[in-house]
C-alpha positions as CSV (number, residue, x, y, z in Angstrom):
1,M,-26.1,28.0,-15.7
2,V,-27.7,25.2,-16.9
3,D,-26.3,25.1,-20.8
4,T,-22.4,25.3,-18.7
5,F,-23.6,22.4,-16.4
6,K,-24.4,20.0,-18.5
7,K,-21.6,21.0,-20.7
8,I,-19.3,20.2,-17.7
9,F,-21.2,16.9,-16.7
10,E,-20.7,15.8,-20.6
11,Q,-17.2,16.7,-21.0
12,A,-15.8,15.8,-17.6
13,G,-12.9,13.4,-17.6
14,V,-14.5,11.7,-15.3
15,G,-17.3,9.7,-14.9
16,V,-20.3,11.9,-13.3
17,A,-24.1,10.7,-12.4
18,Q,-26.8,11.8,-11.0
19,L,-28.5,9.3,-8.6
20,Q,-32.4,9.2,-7.3
21,L,-32.3,8.1,-3.4
22,S,-35.7,6.8,-3.2
23,T,-35.4,4.3,-6.9
24,G,-31.6,4.1,-6.5
25,K,-32.2,4.5,-10.5
26,F,-29.4,7.0,-12.6
27,V,-31.2,10.4,-13.4
28,H,-28.3,11.7,-15.4
29,V,-24.7,9.7,-16.5
30,N,-23.0,11.5,-18.8
31,K,-20.8,9.6,-21.6
32,K,-17.4,8.2,-19.8
33,F,-19.5,6.9,-17.3
34,A,-21.1,5.0,-19.6
35,K,-18.5,4.1,-21.6
36,M,-16.8,3.1,-18.4
37,L,-19.3,0.4,-17.9
38,R,-19.3,-0.4,-21.9
39,Y,-23.6,0.4,-21.9
40,S,-25.0,3.6,-23.6
41,V,-26.5,6.7,-21.5
42,D,-30.0,5.0,-22.4
43,E,-29.4,1.6,-21.5
44,M,-27.7,3.1,-17.8
45,L,-30.8,5.3,-17.1
46,A,-32.7,1.9,-16.9
47,L,-30.3,1.0,-14.7
48,T,-30.1,1.1,-10.7
49,F,-27.0,1.4,-8.9
50,K,-27.5,-2.0,-7.7
51,D,-27.9,-3.7,-10.6
52,I,-24.0,-2.7,-11.5
53,T,-22.6,-3.1,-8.2
54,H,-20.3,-6.4,-7.4
55,P,-22.6,-8.7,-5.3
56,D,-19.8,-8.9,-2.4
57,D,-19.6,-4.4,-2.7
58,L,-23.6,-4.0,-2.4
59,A,-23.9,-4.4,1.6
60,K,-20.8,-2.0,2.0
61,S,-21.7,1.0,-0.9
62,L,-25.5,0.9,0.6
63,E,-23.4,1.1,4.4
64,S,-21.3,4.1,3.3
65,Q,-24.4,6.3,2.1
66,E,-26.6,5.4,4.9
67,I,-23.6,7.0,7.1
68,F,-22.9,9.4,3.9
69,L,-27.0,10.3,4.8
70,K,-26.9,10.2,8.5
71,E,-23.6,12.5,9.3
72,Q,-24.7,14.9,6.5
73,M,-21.1,14.9,4.7
74,H,-20.8,17.5,1.9
75,E,-18.6,14.8,0.2
76,F,-17.7,11.1,0.7
77,T,-15.3,8.8,-1.0
78,I,-15.2,4.8,-1.3
79,E,-14.1,2.2,-3.7
80,K,-16.0,-0.7,-4.8
81,R,-16.2,-3.2,-7.8
82,Y,-18.9,-2.3,-10.5
83,L,-19.9,-5.2,-12.9
84,R,-19.8,-4.5,-16.5
85,K,-22.0,-5.1,-19.3
86,D,-19.9,-8.1,-20.5
87,G,-19.7,-9.1,-17.2
88,T,-16.1,-8.0,-16.7
89,M,-15.3,-6.3,-13.5
90,M,-14.0,-2.2,-12.3
91,W,-12.7,-1.0,-9.5
92,A,-13.6,2.8,-9.3
93,T,-13.0,5.9,-6.7
94,I,-16.9,7.3,-6.5
95,T,-16.6,10.7,-4.6
96,L,-20.8,11.6,-3.3
97,S,-22.0,14.7,-3.1
98,P,-25.7,15.2,-1.7
99,F,-27.7,16.8,-4.4
100,N,-31.0,18.7,-2.5
101,D,-32.9,20.3,-5.7
102,N,-34.2,23.1,-3.4
103,S,-35.1,21.5,-0.8
104,E,-34.1,20.7,2.9
105,T,-34.4,16.4,2.0
106,T,-32.0,15.2,0.2
107,K,-33.3,13.7,-2.8
108,Y,-30.1,13.0,-5.4
109,L,-26.1,12.0,-5.0
110,I,-24.0,12.8,-7.7
111,G,-20.8,10.3,-8.2
112,F,-17.9,12.0,-9.6
113,I,-16.5,7.6,-10.8
114,Q,-12.8,6.8,-11.8
115,D,-12.1,3.8,-13.3
116,I,-8.6,3.0,-10.9
117,T,-9.3,-1.3,-12.1
118,E,-5.7,-0.5,-13.5
119,R,-4.0,0.4,-10.0
120,K,-5.7,-2.6,-8.3
121,K,-4.4,-4.9,-10.3
122,V,-0.6,-3.1,-9.5
123,E,-1.7,-3.4,-5.6
124,T,-2.5,-7.1,-5.8
125,A,0.8,-8.2,-7.4
126,L,2.5,-5.9,-5.2
127,L,1.0,-7.9,-2.1
128,R,1.3,-11.2,-3.8
129,N,5.1,-10.3,-5.0
130,E,5.8,-9.4,-1.3
131,A,4.1,-12.5,0.3
132,N,6.7,-14.6,-2.3
133,L,9.2,-12.2,-0.6
134,K,8.5,-13.0,3.2
135,Q,8.0,-16.7,2.1
136,A,11.2,-17.3,0.0
137,Q,12.7,-15.4,3.1
138,A,11.7,-17.4,5.8
139,I,12.9,-20.8,4.4
140,A,16.2,-19.5,3.7
141,H,16.4,-17.8,7.0
142,L,17.6,-14.7,5.0
143,G,15.8,-11.3,5.9
144,S,16.3,-7.5,4.4
145,W,16.6,-3.9,6.3
146,E,17.1,-0.3,5.5
147,A,18.7,2.3,7.5
148,K,18.3,6.5,6.8
149,F,20.7,8.6,7.6
150,E,18.7,11.6,8.0
151,T,16.2,9.7,10.6
152,Q,19.0,7.4,12.2
153,T,16.0,4.5,11.8
154,V,16.4,1.4,10.5
155,R,12.8,-1.1,9.1
156,F,13.5,-5.0,9.6
157,S,11.6,-7.1,7.4
158,D,9.7,-9.8,9.4
159,E,12.4,-12.2,8.1
160,A,15.3,-10.0,9.9
161,C,13.1,-9.4,12.7
162,R,12.7,-12.8,13.4
163,I,17.0,-13.6,13.4
164,Y,17.8,-10.3,15.3
165,G,15.2,-11.6,18.2
166,F,12.4,-8.6,17.6
167,L,8.9,-8.8,17.6
168,P,6.9,-7.9,13.9
169,E,5.8,-4.9,15.6
170,E,9.6,-4.0,16.6
171,S,10.5,-3.4,12.8
172,Q,11.8,0.0,13.1
173,Q,14.4,0.6,15.3
174,S,17.4,3.4,16.3
175,L,20.4,3.1,14.9
176,E,21.8,3.1,17.9
177,S,19.2,-0.3,19.0
178,W,20.8,-2.1,16.3
179,M,24.3,-1.1,16.7
180,A,23.4,-2.5,20.2
181,T,22.9,-6.3,19.4
182,V,26.1,-6.1,18.1
183,H,27.9,-8.9,20.4
184,P,31.1,-6.8,22.4
185,E,33.5,-8.9,21.2
186,D,32.8,-8.3,17.7
187,L,31.1,-4.8,17.8
188,D,35.4,-2.8,16.7
189,Y,35.1,-5.5,13.8
190,V,31.9,-4.2,13.1
191,K,32.3,-0.6,13.1
192,K,35.8,-0.8,11.2
193,E,34.2,-2.7,8.5
194,I,31.7,0.0,8.0
195,E,34.0,2.8,8.6
196,K,36.0,1.3,5.9
197,A,33.2,0.8,3.6
198,N,31.8,4.7,4.2
199,A,35.7,6.1,2.9
200,T,34.7,4.7,-0.3
201,L,31.0,4.7,-0.5
202,S,31.7,0.7,-1.4
203,D,29.9,-2.1,-1.0
204,T,30.5,-4.4,1.8
205,S,29.9,-8.0,3.7
206,L,31.0,-9.6,6.8
207,N,30.4,-11.9,9.6
208,H,29.6,-11.6,13.1
209,R,27.6,-12.4,16.0
210,I,24.5,-10.7,17.6
211,I,22.8,-11.1,20.9
212,C,19.3,-11.4,20.8
213,K,16.7,-9.6,23.6
214,D,16.2,-13.3,25.1
215,G,20.3,-13.7,25.5
216,A,21.0,-16.0,22.3
217,V,23.7,-15.8,20.7
218,K,23.3,-16.1,16.4
219,H,26.4,-15.8,13.6
220,I,25.2,-14.3,10.9
221,Y,26.4,-12.6,7.2
222,A,25.5,-9.2,6.4
223,V,25.8,-7.3,3.2
224,I,25.6,-3.7,2.9
225,K,24.9,-1.2,0.0
226,F,24.8,2.6,0.2
227,V,21.9,4.7,-1.2
228,L,23.1,7.9,-2.6
229,N,21.5,11.3,-3.5
230,H,21.0,12.4,-6.5
231,K,25.1,14.4,-5.5
232,G,26.8,11.2,-4.8
233,M,26.4,11.9,-0.8
234,P,25.3,8.6,1.6
235,I,22.0,8.7,3.0
236,G,21.3,5.5,3.9
237,I,22.4,1.9,3.9
238,Y,20.1,-1.4,3.4
239,G,21.5,-4.6,2.8
240,I,20.4,-8.3,4.2
241,V,20.9,-10.3,6.7
242,H,21.4,-14.5,6.4
243,D,21.0,-16.4,9.9
244,V,24.5,-19.0,9.9
245,T,24.4,-20.2,13.3
246,E,23.7,-23.7,12.4
247,Q,26.7,-23.9,9.7
248,K,29.1,-21.9,12.5
249,K,27.9,-25.0,14.4
250,A,28.6,-27.4,12.0
251,E,31.9,-25.9,10.8
252,E,33.4,-25.8,14.6
253,K,32.3,-29.2,15.0
């Protein structure tokens, strides 16, 4: 049984470590975990978890460990940053389990560690791009939206919410409430244009007026595109909306 455990411990596809609670030192680490942090196994055994935890995440790690033990949880997963031997940073998910060693008091923790550094880089890039997109939409008065036929809902970007007069927390609307914003005098025209596009599943664009909740009338330019499933059937639409009110006012003058 012991040999089997050692074999699993060493050959695991993730980092594995046994931590002594009283000292914070590693009792056992597998080669995978040591390699992740660019140490040898012997070097790791001379360290405590505090030595390799990013300073900004140390308080969070200690707090999570305290909650884990206090509530006598069987398993607990956190995300935190480690510092490698060369000073570079590694993001990881750590799943902790208690290891009692035949006693009632938890003396050890077993941790299963997975490197998620690349995933975090992608998440950061996406958030950065999303922030840039929001800023660009606000500058251009250009919003985006997506409607799903199955749920009969529409989700608006922040700038689209501003254009339509919705609050940010009202970014999800029903198709009915969305169409209710169309100016009554333009409603037939909008419906006919959408029906015409739906018949051919072709992209369309249209100028029309909307009435916001506060009664303000705006002129918008909308571009509509269809989302098709693998059978070529429409399952939704998406597009952009541009506030051209000032442009229309200038044209009228």
